[in-house]
N, C-alpha and C positions, 0 to 999 in steps of 0.2 A: 348539410345541406346549405347557404347561403339565403340570409333571411334581408328585405328589405330594409336597411340600416340607413338607406339617408332618409327615411321620412321620421318624421315624429310617431311617437306611441300612440298619439290619438289616433293614427292613421294605419296605424296596426289591425288586422282583424284576428278574432279568436287563432284561425288554422297557424299565421304565422307566427306568432307567439307559441304554439305549441310545439310548430318545428321547431324552433328555436330551442326549446325546451328538451324535443326527442334529439336534436343530436348531442345533445350536452350527456343525455342519456346512454345512446350511441358510445359518446368517449368514455364510460366507465365501465363499458365491456371491453374494455381494453384493459384494465387490471387485471392483477393474476385472481384466476378464477374465473374471469369473463365468459361470456356468449362464444367468445371467439376464441375459443382454445376448448380442446378437449382432456381433460385429467386420465392421466395413466397411472400407475400404482410404481413408478419405477423408482430407480433409486436418484440421489441430490445428484446435478449438476449434467442431466439430460435434457436440461430445458434454455437453453441462452433465450429462445425466441419466444418465451414466457414472459409478457409485459410486468412491472410491478409499478408502472409510473406511476404519482397520484393523477388527480384528476387534474383536467386540464380543457379546455374552453377550443376546440375542433377549429381550425385554422379555417372551415369556409363559414364558420360565421361572422359576421361582420358586427360589431358592437352597435347597441341600438342607444342612444340617447337624445334623450329631449330635447327639442329644437324648439326655444320660443322666439321664431327668427321679428315678429311685430312687437312683441313685448319688447322682447331685448333682454340685458340678465340683471335691468335696473341701474344702468351707468351713463344713463342718456341723459345730457343737459336739460332735454324738454322735460324730465320727470322731478317733480319737487322732494325735499328730503321725507316728506310724511307719505306722499303717494310712493315714493322709493320703496320703503320697508312695507309699506302694503302690496306693494305688486309682488316685492322679493319672496317677501310670506305666502302667497298664492301659491308662486312659480312651487318654493319649497315644499307644499301643504300638496300640490298635484302631483309631482312625483314623488312622493311615498304613497300616495292612494294608488297610482298604476301601478306602482312594482307591489303591492302589498297584492292587489286585485287580481295580477298576472300571475304570480307565483302561486295565488289561492288557486284559482281556473286550471292551473296543468296541475295541480294536485287533486284533483277533483276527483278521481278513480281510484288512486293505491297512492299511499306513501310511502315512503323508504323509512325501515328503522334508524337507521342514519338520521333521517331529516327529523323523528322524533327525539333524538339525543338531542341535537343541537337545540330542537323546541325546549327540551328541559333545563339548558342551558341559560338559553337567551332565546324567545322569539324573535324579536325585532332582530339581532342578530340574522339570525336562520333565512328570516325573509332577505336579507340584505347580500349574502353568502350565495343563496340560489339567485335572486337577480342578475349577481353578477356573472358566476357562473352562465347565464341566459343573453349575457351581454347590456343587460339594465342598470348601470350606475346611478348610486344615489347621488345625490348634492346637498351641497352646503350653501348656507348663509355665509358671508365675509364680512367683516368689520366692518367693510365699507359699505356692506347692502347690498352687495353681488355676489347671484346664484352660478355657482360652478361645481361640474362634476367633481368627487372625492378621485383623487389620483394614487396613482402606481395601488391597486389593490392587488394582492396575492391570493391568487385560486388556489394555490399551492402553498402552506404555510411549514415554516423550519418543524415544527411540532408534527404537519401530517407528514410532511416525507416522512418522518425519524420512523414515525408508525408502520406507516407502509411497507417500511425496508422490512421492520422485524418482523409484520405479517408475512411478507413475502418470502423471508429466509425460513420461517416454522413452515408454510406451506409447501417450501421448495425440501422438507426436511423427509415429505412422505409420498407427494404428488411432485409428477414432471407433466410437461403440455406439449401437446403435437398442436400447430395451428390450423384453422380451417378456416376457408372463405367463404363469407357469405355475405348474402347482398340483400335480405329482406328480415323483417325483425323476428318473423316467424320461424325461420332459420336458427335466427340466434337465440331466441328464447329456446329453441329444441335441442342447444347445446347445453345450454345450462340446465335442463331438465336431464340430457342422459348423463351431465356430470355427477348429478346427483344421484340418478339410480345407481352408477359404479359405487360413489361414494357407500350409499347403502349397503350394497351389496356387499362389501370388504368389510365393514364392521360386522354384519351378520355372520358371516365367515369366519371371523376371528381376529379382525386388525387390532391393533392396539387402538389406535383414533383413526375418525376423517377431520379432515380441516376446510376448512373456507365451503362451506355447504350451502346451497341456495334454500331457502323456503319462505312459503307464505301462506296466511290465511287471513280471513278475518274476524281477528278477535271479540269474543262474544258479540258477534253481529251485530257490532255499532254501525255498520254501511260504509266503513273501512277495508278496503283488503290494505295488508302489512306487507313488503317484502324486505327481506335481508338475506346477509350472509352470517352464518353463525362459524365462528370462529374453529370451535374444535367440539367434535363430539366424542365421548369415549365409553368402556364398560369400566367400571370401577370394582374391585376384589370380590362385591358383592351381585358380580353381573346386573347391575343397575347401570342405566345411563348419565351421565354426567354432562353436564353442558359446561364449556369452558370457553370463558370472553378473556382476552389479552389485552393489555393496556402498557401504555409507552411514561416513563416518568423523565422527565429531564431533572429533577433536583429527588436525587433519591431518599433521600433524610427530610426531607419536607413533610407532616403527615398530613393524611388526604384531607378535603376541605369536605364539609358535610355536602354540599353543590356537587363534587366530583364524586361521590359517595353514591348520593341521591342518584345523580343520571345514572350513573354505570348500573345499578341496579335495576334501574327503570328497563335501561336494556336487555339487561339477562331475563328479565321478570316477564319482556316482551317474545323473546325468543323460546322461553320456558311455554308460553301459552299459544302461541305459532306452530310448533312441533308436536305439541301435546293433541292440538287440532288436528294435526297430518295425523297423528299414529294411530287416535281416534276413528279415522273416516270422516268427518264432519265438515274436509273442505272440497267444496263443488269444484270442477274443474273448470264446467262452463263459465259460473259468475266468473273464475280467473279471466278467463278468457274474456269476455265482456270487459271487466275494469281495467284492461290492457290493450283494448283495444285490437284484439287478436281473433283468427279464424282458425277454431276448431277443424275446419276441413282442409288446412293448409297444406298441400302437398308437399313434402319437404324435398328441398336436394339431392340427389346422389351423393353427395361429398358427405351429408348429415344420416343419410340412411345408410351408410357403411360403415359407419362406429355405430349408429344403433343396432344390424345386424349383428357386431362383435359382439355387443354386450346382451343375446338375443333376444331383443327387442323385437315385437311383431309391429307389422303395419307400416303405412308410410305418410300419414298424416300427423299433423301436429297433437290432434287428443288422442291419439293411439299413444304417440309418446307419453302426453299426460296421465294418460289411464294407468300405464307401466309406473310409475314414479309412485301416483298416488298408491298403488297395491304394493309397491316395496314397502312405503312406510309403516305399513301393518305387521309387518313383522319386526318393530322395534316398540320397545315398551315407551311409556311415558318419561317424561324426565323426573329423576328423582332428587337429585342436587345438582346447584349452579354454583360453582366458582368465577371468579374473577383472580386474573394472574398478572403485576404488575414489572415489568422489564424497564431494564435503562435505557434511553435513548441515546448517549454520550458512547456506547463503543463500536468496534467491528463484529464483533461474535455476542454483542449484547442480548440477542432473542436464545442465549445458552446459558444465560444469570438470570435465573428468577429472583428480586429483589423479595416481595411476598406475594402472598395470598390470601384471600378469604372466601368465607362461603357466603350467599347469600339466598335467606329464607324468603320463600314465596307467599306475600301476600296479594290474596285477591282481591281483597275490599280498598288497598292502596292504588293496585295497579287499573282496577276501574276508574277509579274516581280520579288519576293522574288521564287516561287514556280521555274519558267523558272530555276534562279540561281541555286534553290539546284537542280533540276533534271541533270542540265547539268552534275554536278559530276558522277550521278547514269548510266548517257548515255557514260560517255568514254569522252566528250567533253571536259574537261578540269583536272588538276591534282587537289588533295585537298588541300584546304584552310586551315588556322588560323587564329587566329583572328588578328584584325588590331593593329597598333601600339597604339589606343587611347585605346584597350580597352587590353591591356596587362597586369591590374593588373588581370585578370583570371585566369592566369597563375600559380600567387601563390595558388590557390586555387586546383590545379589539378595534381593530384598525378603521371603523366606519362612527368612530367615538364620537368625533368633529360633527358630523352628518347623521348622529343619531336623531329621528322623530322622536324614541319613546323620552329623552331626556330631553329634549328641548321643550314638548308639553309637559314635563314636571316642574322642570323650569317655570317657566309661564303661568303654571299655577300655584305655584309658590308667589311669584311676584305678587299675581293678581289679590293674591289672599296677604300678602304684607299692604299693597295699597290700601284694601280697602280697610283695614287695621286702625290704617293714619286717618 
């Protein structure tokens, strides 16, 4: 759905910003396992219609760019050098504030686990990534004192494409998809729930594994609902539930950095906590609907109900589907172990070549501490944070490095301290 892209950010109300993000969220449903497809357990190769595309901006979204027509960009002949610098910094700061507050606003209800993973890697980069997908482009200050938008932002990087392709191929080893056209968020979410119901039934009935499973809960009752898609669940030789996360590596010989290990561990632990919440029956479906702004009494489209009946799911409302899904999770045990598997991203059949795997030990104290830190930003209790000085190497891989507010602020602080010592 189109957004009023001809206005500046200051004139956009919350509903317009939210609609931009909902359009972006809807585009995520086009991925494999998304709400627009129903998974089946047929053989590979029967799902040409299943979309494995990486996240992309929908064509209906107009990019929202801050326009300071009255002030200009600082290049006017009527602005003196000192005033030009002050004006440029003011515009730059305002741009970053608006992007940050807009992203924080649309995440006031629930947070994707992928967002949390990006936040653990670099919170500032996460803000710019989500903002760019909403059409909000960060700005930088040129050497001449002008403020210009960052150009050539890649919403889908080569690394993301490689990772998506590996996940898609592994998914289609055990699933095939039937496209179902839906027109409401309620029907789309119902299809996600039906996919999860089908996945769990197959695992309980003896399937070796299930992949791309939608899960959600409010970990530790911290006030935020988290939603994600776990790569794989399987029963090990001891009939215990094992969680598997799949990651790709462009350099198969380079050791994992501490930052990579920490980020992957966080994601695996969050998934375990969410699944344990579901299997223990502590997830309240009505709270989920409230957080997602969905009506449990929504009567589902007949096309959705056809698939529900095929799974022996009774009822005709979104709430009925939720009740069945939550009941199904009670048949599963808690997650007993977590594994992260690494695959190369440089070959056609990379998804079959396991490079390495490692087990993750669940640390509840550490997980709570990390979630409290990250949720503190979403609650507005602290400002956005960038990388620590020990991990500045991450900036070399970031497309927002030239416009990074965190780097500029730290540099300004250093310059101020040096001037004070003189």
